[in-house]
C-alpha positions as CSV (number, residue, x, y, z in Angstrom):
1,M,115.8,43.8,36.5
2,A,115.8,43.3,40.3
3,S,112.5,42.7,42.0
4,I,111.3,43.6,45.5
5,K,111.9,40.0,46.5
6,D,115.6,40.4,45.5
7,V,115.9,43.5,47.6
8,A,114.2,41.8,50.5
9,A,116.5,38.8,50.2
10,L,119.7,40.9,50.1
11,A,118.5,43.0,53.1
12,G,117.4,40.0,55.0
13,V,113.9,41.3,55.5
14,S,110.4,40.6,54.2
15,P,109.1,42.2,50.9
16,A,106.5,44.0,53.1
17,T,109.2,45.7,55.0
18,V,110.8,46.9,51.8
19,S,107.5,48.3,50.7
20,R,107.0,50.1,54.0
21,V,110.5,51.7,53.7
22,M,109.9,52.8,50.1
23,N,106.4,54.2,50.7
24,G,107.0,55.6,54.2
25,T,103.6,54.0,55.3
26,A,104.9,52.8,58.7
27,K,107.8,53.0,61.0
28,V,110.6,50.6,60.4
29,D,113.5,49.7,62.7
30,P,116.4,52.1,61.7
31,E,118.9,49.2,61.2
32,K,116.5,47.3,59.0
33,K,115.7,50.5,57.1
34,A,119.4,51.1,56.5
35,R,119.8,47.5,55.1
36,V,116.9,48.0,52.8
37,L,118.2,51.3,51.5
38,R,121.6,49.8,50.8
39,A,120.0,46.8,49.0
40,I,117.8,49.2,46.9
41,E,120.9,51.0,45.7
42,E,123.0,47.9,45.1
43,T,120.3,46.1,43.1
44,G,119.2,49.1,41.1
45,F,115.6,48.2,42.0
46,V,114.7,51.9,41.8
47,P,116.4,54.7,39.8
48,N,119.6,55.9,41.5
49,E,118.2,59.3,42.0
50,I,115.3,57.9,44.0
51,A,117.6,55.8,46.0
52,R,119.9,58.7,46.8
53,T,116.7,60.7,47.8
54,L,115.8,58.0,50.3
55,F,119.3,58.0,51.8
56,R,119.7,61.7,52.2
57,K,116.0,62.3,53.0
58,S,115.9,65.1,50.4
59,A,114.5,65.0,46.9
60,K,115.9,68.5,46.2
61,M,112.3,69.3,45.5
62,I,110.0,72.2,46.6
63,G,106.3,71.6,46.4
64,L,104.0,74.6,45.5
65,I,100.3,74.3,46.1
66,V,98.1,77.0,44.5
67,P,94.3,77.3,44.5
68,S,93.8,78.1,40.8
69,I,96.1,78.3,37.8
70,Q,93.3,80.2,36.1
71,N,94.2,83.3,38.1
72,P,97.2,85.0,36.5
73,Y,98.5,86.1,39.9
74,F,99.2,82.6,40.9
75,I,100.7,81.8,37.5
76,E,103.2,84.7,38.0
77,L,103.9,83.6,41.6
78,A,104.5,80.0,40.5
79,A,106.9,81.2,37.7
80,Q,108.9,83.2,40.3
81,V,109.1,80.3,42.7
82,E,110.2,78.0,39.8
83,A,112.9,80.4,38.7
84,Q,114.3,80.8,42.2
85,A,114.1,77.1,43.0
86,T,115.8,76.1,39.8
87,A,118.6,78.6,40.3
88,N,119.3,77.0,43.6
89,G,119.4,73.4,42.3
90,F,115.9,72.5,43.5
91,R,113.0,71.1,41.4
92,P,109.6,72.8,41.8
93,F,106.5,70.6,41.8
94,L,103.3,72.5,41.1
95,C,99.9,71.3,42.5
96,N,96.7,73.0,41.4
97,T,93.8,72.4,43.8
98,G,91.0,74.3,42.3
99,Y,89.9,75.4,45.7
100,D,89.0,71.8,46.5
101,P,90.0,70.8,50.1
102,E,90.3,67.1,49.1
103,K,92.8,68.1,46.4
104,E,94.7,70.2,48.9
105,K,94.9,67.2,51.3
106,A,96.0,64.9,48.5
107,A,98.6,67.3,47.3
108,I,100.2,67.6,50.8
109,Q,100.2,63.9,51.3
110,M,101.7,63.3,47.8
111,L,104.5,65.8,48.4
112,V,105.3,64.3,51.8
113,S,105.5,60.8,50.2
114,M,107.8,62.2,47.5
115,N,110.2,63.4,50.2
116,A,109.9,67.0,49.3
117,D,112.2,69.3,51.2
118,A,109.4,71.8,51.9
119,I,105.9,72.8,50.8
120,I,104.9,76.3,49.8
121,I,101.2,76.8,50.1
122,T,99.3,79.8,48.9
123,S,95.9,79.1,50.5
124,C,94.5,76.6,52.9
125,S,91.0,75.4,53.7
126,E,89.9,74.7,57.2
127,Q,89.7,70.9,56.5
128,V,93.5,70.6,56.0
129,R,94.8,72.8,58.8
130,E,95.1,69.8,61.1
131,L,97.1,68.0,58.4
132,I,99.5,70.9,58.1
133,N,99.9,71.0,61.9
134,H,101.2,67.4,61.8
135,C,103.1,67.7,58.5
136,P,106.6,66.1,58.7
137,V,107.7,68.5,55.9
138,P,108.3,72.2,56.6
139,V,105.5,74.4,55.3
140,V,105.7,78.0,54.2
141,A,102.6,80.0,53.6
142,L,103.1,82.4,50.7
143,D,100.7,85.3,50.1
144,A,98.8,84.0,53.1
145,M,98.6,84.2,56.9
146,L,97.5,80.8,58.2
147,Y,96.1,81.3,61.7
148,G,95.8,78.1,63.8
149,T,98.6,76.3,62.0
150,D,102.1,75.4,62.9
151,V,103.6,76.6,59.6
152,E,107.3,77.5,59.8
153,A,106.8,80.9,58.1
154,C,104.2,83.2,56.6
155,I,105.2,85.5,53.8
156,F,102.7,88.2,52.8
157,C,102.1,91.8,52.0
158,D,100.8,94.7,54.0
159,Y,97.3,94.2,52.5
160,Y,95.8,96.6,55.1
161,W,97.9,99.5,53.9
162,G,97.0,98.6,50.4
163,G,93.3,99.1,51.2
164,R,94.0,102.4,52.7
165,I,96.1,103.9,50.0
166,A,93.7,102.7,47.3
167,M,91.0,104.8,49.1
168,E,93.3,107.7,49.7
169,H,94.2,107.8,46.0
170,L,90.6,107.8,44.8
171,L,89.8,110.7,47.1
172,A,92.8,112.6,45.8
173,C,91.3,112.0,42.3
174,G,88.1,113.7,43.4
175,C,85.9,110.7,43.9
176,K,83.0,111.2,46.3
177,N,81.1,107.9,46.0
178,I,83.6,105.1,46.3
179,V,82.5,101.4,46.4
180,C,84.8,98.7,47.6
181,I,84.5,95.2,46.0
182,K,85.9,93.2,48.9
183,G,87.3,89.7,48.3
184,P,86.2,86.5,50.0
185,Q,86.5,87.2,53.7
186,Y,87.8,83.7,54.6
187,R,91.1,84.8,53.1
188,Y,93.4,86.9,55.2
189,S,94.5,89.0,52.3
190,A,90.9,90.0,51.5
191,R,90.0,90.7,55.1
192,S,93.0,92.9,55.6
193,R,92.4,94.9,52.4
194,Y,88.8,95.5,53.4
195,Q,89.8,96.5,56.9
196,G,92.2,99.1,55.5
197,Y,89.3,100.5,53.4
198,R,86.9,100.4,56.4
199,D,89.2,102.0,58.9
200,F,90.0,104.8,56.4
201,C,86.3,105.5,55.9
202,L,85.7,105.6,59.7
203,E,88.6,108.1,60.2
204,Q,87.4,110.3,57.4
205,G,83.7,110.1,58.3
206,L,82.8,108.4,55.1
207,A,80.0,105.9,54.7
208,E,81.0,102.4,53.7
209,Q,79.7,101.2,50.3
210,V,80.7,97.5,49.9
211,V,79.9,94.4,47.9
212,E,81.7,91.1,48.1
213,C,83.1,89.0,45.3
214,D,85.3,85.9,44.8
215,Y,88.7,86.4,43.0
216,D,87.1,85.4,39.7
217,F,86.6,87.1,36.4
218,N,83.0,85.8,35.8
219,R,81.9,86.6,39.3
220,G,83.4,90.0,38.8
221,L,81.2,90.6,35.8
222,A,78.0,89.7,37.7
223,M,79.0,91.7,40.8
224,T,79.8,94.8,38.8
225,E,76.3,94.7,37.3
226,E,74.9,94.4,40.8
227,L,77.1,97.2,42.1
228,L,75.9,99.6,39.4
229,E,72.3,98.9,40.3
230,R,72.9,99.3,44.1
231,F,75.1,102.3,43.8
232,P,74.1,104.3,40.8
233,E,76.0,107.4,41.9
234,V,79.3,105.5,42.1
235,D,82.4,107.4,40.7
236,G,85.2,105.3,42.1
237,I,85.6,101.5,42.5
238,I,88.3,99.6,44.5
239,A,88.4,96.0,43.2
240,C,89.6,93.1,45.3
241,N,92.1,92.1,42.7
242,D,93.2,92.9,39.2
243,I,91.1,90.2,37.5
244,V,88.0,91.5,39.1
245,A,89.1,95.1,38.2
246,I,89.4,94.0,34.5
247,S,86.0,92.4,34.6
248,T,84.6,95.6,36.1
249,Y,86.2,97.6,33.3
250,K,84.6,95.3,30.7
251,V,81.1,95.9,32.2
252,L,81.7,99.7,32.3
253,H,82.9,99.7,28.7
254,R,79.9,97.6,27.6
255,R,77.6,100.1,29.2
256,G,79.3,103.1,27.6
257,I,80.6,104.4,31.0
258,P,84.0,106.1,30.3
259,V,86.9,105.3,32.6
260,P,88.3,107.4,34.3
261,E,86.1,110.3,33.2
262,K,82.9,108.9,34.8
263,I,84.1,106.2,37.1
264,Q,87.7,105.7,38.3
265,L,89.1,102.2,39.0
266,V,91.8,100.6,41.2
267,G,92.8,97.0,41.2
268,F,95.2,95.0,43.5
269,D,98.2,92.7,42.6
270,D,99.8,94.4,39.6
271,I,99.7,91.4,37.4
272,S,101.1,91.7,33.8
273,F,97.6,91.9,32.4
274,A,97.2,95.3,34.2
275,T,99.3,97.0,31.5
276,L,97.6,95.1,28.6
277,L,94.3,96.7,29.4
278,S,93.5,100.0,27.6
279,P,93.4,102.2,29.5
280,E,96.1,100.7,31.7
281,L,95.0,99.7,35.2
282,T,95.8,101.7,38.3
283,T,96.6,99.1,40.9
284,I,98.2,98.2,44.3
285,S,101.5,96.4,43.4
286,Q,102.7,93.4,45.4
287,P,106.4,92.5,45.1
288,I,105.7,89.0,43.7
289,R,109.3,88.2,42.8
290,E,110.7,89.3,46.2
291,M,108.1,87.3,48.1
292,A,108.8,84.1,46.0
293,E,112.6,84.6,46.5
294,K,112.1,84.9,50.3
295,A,110.1,81.7,50.4
296,V,112.6,79.7,48.5
297,D,115.6,81.2,50.2
298,L,114.3,80.2,53.6
299,I,114.1,76.6,52.3
300,V,117.4,76.3,50.5
301,N,119.4,78.0,53.3
302,N,117.8,75.7,55.9
303,E,116.5,78.7,57.8
304,L,113.2,77.0,58.7
305,T,114.9,74.7,61.3
306,G,113.4,75.6,64.7
307,M,111.2,78.3,63.2
308,T,107.4,78.3,63.9
309,G,105.1,81.1,62.8
310,G,107.8,83.4,61.4
311,K,106.3,86.4,59.7
312,F,107.8,88.3,56.8
313,V,105.7,91.3,55.6
314,F,106.4,93.1,52.4
315,P,105.3,96.6,51.5
316,V,102.9,97.5,48.8
317,T,102.9,100.5,46.5
318,L,100.3,102.3,44.4
319,V,101.0,102.3,40.7
320,A,98.9,105.1,39.1
321,R,98.0,104.4,35.5
322,Q,95.2,105.4,33.2
323,T,92.1,104.2,35.1
324,T,92.4,107.0,37.6
325,K,93.4,110.7,37.3
326,L,94.3,113.2,39.9
327,K,92.4,116.5,40.1
328,G,93.6,118.8,37.3
329,E,95.3,116.0,35.3
330,H,94.3,115.3,31.8
331,P,92.9,111.8,31.3
């Protein structure tokens, strides 16, 4: 097998220059770089696919960075990105960061080094915003609005309207003491949902009743216990997402509080688990497939060229199931 020295000899450069070309760690004179790339392909020093990738500056790869694969919403989102990318001849590469800024940073750097055609990111910590602003690879924010970054496009839902229609639905169901479990306010989606709820309360002259919770099942269990202690008269709950709504239902069931007869419940996302619950969960549905398709289409159709801060907002809809009931309906 050819060695890096063979490549260097054929290209008439030093082994260090070959290394820099392959790793992209420093600028190399374009003419020297072209000689190195030709030598790599001729000697077979790297697999042909990698050599072709270096030549065309495209790995036919789309990186997807998600904060947690423990959240079914991100699993479903990743599945839709994978399906759309594969259908268009691209390879998806999933990075799970576990809400760790250092892992986010490492994921971005790795995808850049792998010559990914674009990066789709679903959340972003403050620590990596500067890295995104100087990223040589196009970045699409999916299910997120990343202020203060130079991402090419942001694709998200009308979360604000979702917060409003959740509140409107519970009022139509006869609820008088509604509590909003708002999500972590550093996330645009959570802030917007809460703002929709808050503005609706202001317009209707209703007092806000709010607790805050991460998008996490176990935190949802603990927060529901706290909610019931703080608001003993509660008869309607808006959860920050479906996972928290499911944990809320579990606590209510354990306490012998019937849903929807005693307390009515609305989630957000419409993940597949929402229909596995019994009773099935009323929720605000996000068009996960359509958002994923839009993100991938922008990449494969080269629509990101020259775009900065493009916004694509998708509508949400209320899906009424069995954890709520309109006045006069049978449960």
